[in-house]
matplotlib code that plots the C-alpha trace (Angstrom):
import matplotlib.pyplot as plt

x = [9.1, 6.1, 2.7, 2.2, 5.3, 4.2, 0.8, 1.8, 4.4, 1.9, -0.7, 1.8, 3.1, -0.9, -1.1, 1.9, 0.5, -2.7, -0.9, 0.1, -1.1, -3.2, -3.8, -5.7, -3.8, -4.7, -2.0, -2.5, -3.2, -1.3, -1.3, -3.1, -5.9, -6.1, -6.6, -9.2, -11.0, -11.0, -12.2, -15.1, -16.3, -16.2, -17.9, -20.7, -20.7, -21.2, -24.3, -25.7, -25.1, -26.4, -29.6, -32.0, -30.6, -32.5, -35.7, -35.4, -37.1, -34.5, -36.7, -38.7, -41.5, -44.7, -46.0, -47.7, -46.6, -48.1, -50.9, -51.7, -50.1, -48.6, -45.1, -42.6, -39.0, -36.2, -36.5, -34.1, -35.1, -33.3, -29.4, -27.0, -28.2, -25.5, -27.8, -28.4, -25.0, -24.3, -20.5, -20.5, -22.7, -20.7, -17.3, -19.0, -20.2, -16.7, -15.1, -17.6, -17.1, -13.3, -13.5, -16.1, -13.4, -10.9, -8.8, -7.5, -6.7, -3.0, -0.5, 1.4, 5.1, 5.4, 6.2]
y = [-24.1, -24.4, -24.6, -28.1, -29.5, -27.4, -28.7, -32.3, -31.9, -30.5, -33.2, -35.6, -34.3, -34.1, -37.4, -38.9, -37.0, -39.0, -42.3, -41.7, -44.3, -43.1, -44.6, -43.5, -41.8, -40.7, -39.4, -41.6, -45.0, -47.8, -48.9, -52.4, -50.0, -48.0, -51.6, -52.9, -49.6, -49.6, -53.1, -52.2, -49.1, -51.6, -54.3, -51.6, -49.8, -52.9, -54.0, -50.3, -50.0, -53.4, -53.3, -52.2, -52.8, -56.0, -54.2, -51.8, -52.0, -53.1, -52.4, -49.3, -48.1, -46.5, -43.4, -39.9, -36.5, -33.4, -33.3, -36.7, -37.5, -41.3, -41.4, -44.5, -44.3, -45.8, -46.1, -44.0, -40.7, -38.8, -38.7, -40.8, -41.5, -41.8, -44.1, -46.2, -47.8, -49.6, -49.6, -45.9, -45.6, -48.1, -46.2, -43.1, -44.7, -46.2, -43.0, -41.0, -43.7, -43.3, -39.7, -39.6, -41.9, -39.1, -40.5, -38.4, -39.9, -38.8, -40.1, -43.2, -43.1, -47.0, -47.6]
z = [26.7, 24.2, 25.6, 24.7, 26.7, 29.6, 29.6, 29.3, 32.1, 34.6, 33.6, 34.2, 37.3, 38.8, 37.7, 39.3, 42.6, 42.2, 42.6, 46.1, 48.8, 51.6, 55.0, 58.0, 61.0, 64.2, 66.7, 69.6, 68.0, 67.0, 63.5, 65.2, 66.5, 63.3, 61.4, 63.9, 63.6, 60.1, 59.9, 62.1, 60.2, 56.8, 58.3, 59.6, 56.5, 54.2, 56.5, 56.4, 52.7, 51.6, 54.3, 51.8, 48.6, 47.6, 48.4, 45.7, 42.2, 39.4, 36.1, 34.9, 36.8, 35.7, 37.5, 37.1, 37.3, 39.1, 36.1, 36.4, 33.3, 32.9, 32.7, 32.5, 34.0, 35.9, 39.6, 40.5, 38.6, 36.2, 36.3, 38.5, 42.2, 44.4, 46.9, 44.0, 44.1, 47.2, 46.8, 46.5, 49.7, 51.6, 50.8, 52.2, 55.2, 56.1, 55.2, 57.8, 60.7, 60.4, 60.6, 63.5, 65.4, 64.8, 62.0, 58.8, 55.5, 55.0, 52.1, 53.5, 53.9, 52.7, 49.3]

ax = plt.figure().add_subplot(projection="3d")
ax.plot(x, y, z, "-o")
ax.set_aspect("equal")
plt.show()
């Protein structure tokens, strides 16, 4: 088997494995309880992630560096800020909430 074919098969195998659906599972909980906990965590995460979002500056700002030179830049610093996007923050908070309740993210048997 040539290297290109083996590489393509490895990429395809990894790609198909990434498509597996996941669900929250806890040994002593029913599916209804898991769904209720998930909804509660999502609500709480949404509220926390959007709490201060509306008070953040949206445009470029002027500021000074440590030597007092004027600079002009974005409100979130250099590079991507993971806390600048409320959707990413909401996802992290919801996952933290579910894990703190004892759930683990496992592959789903439903297809």
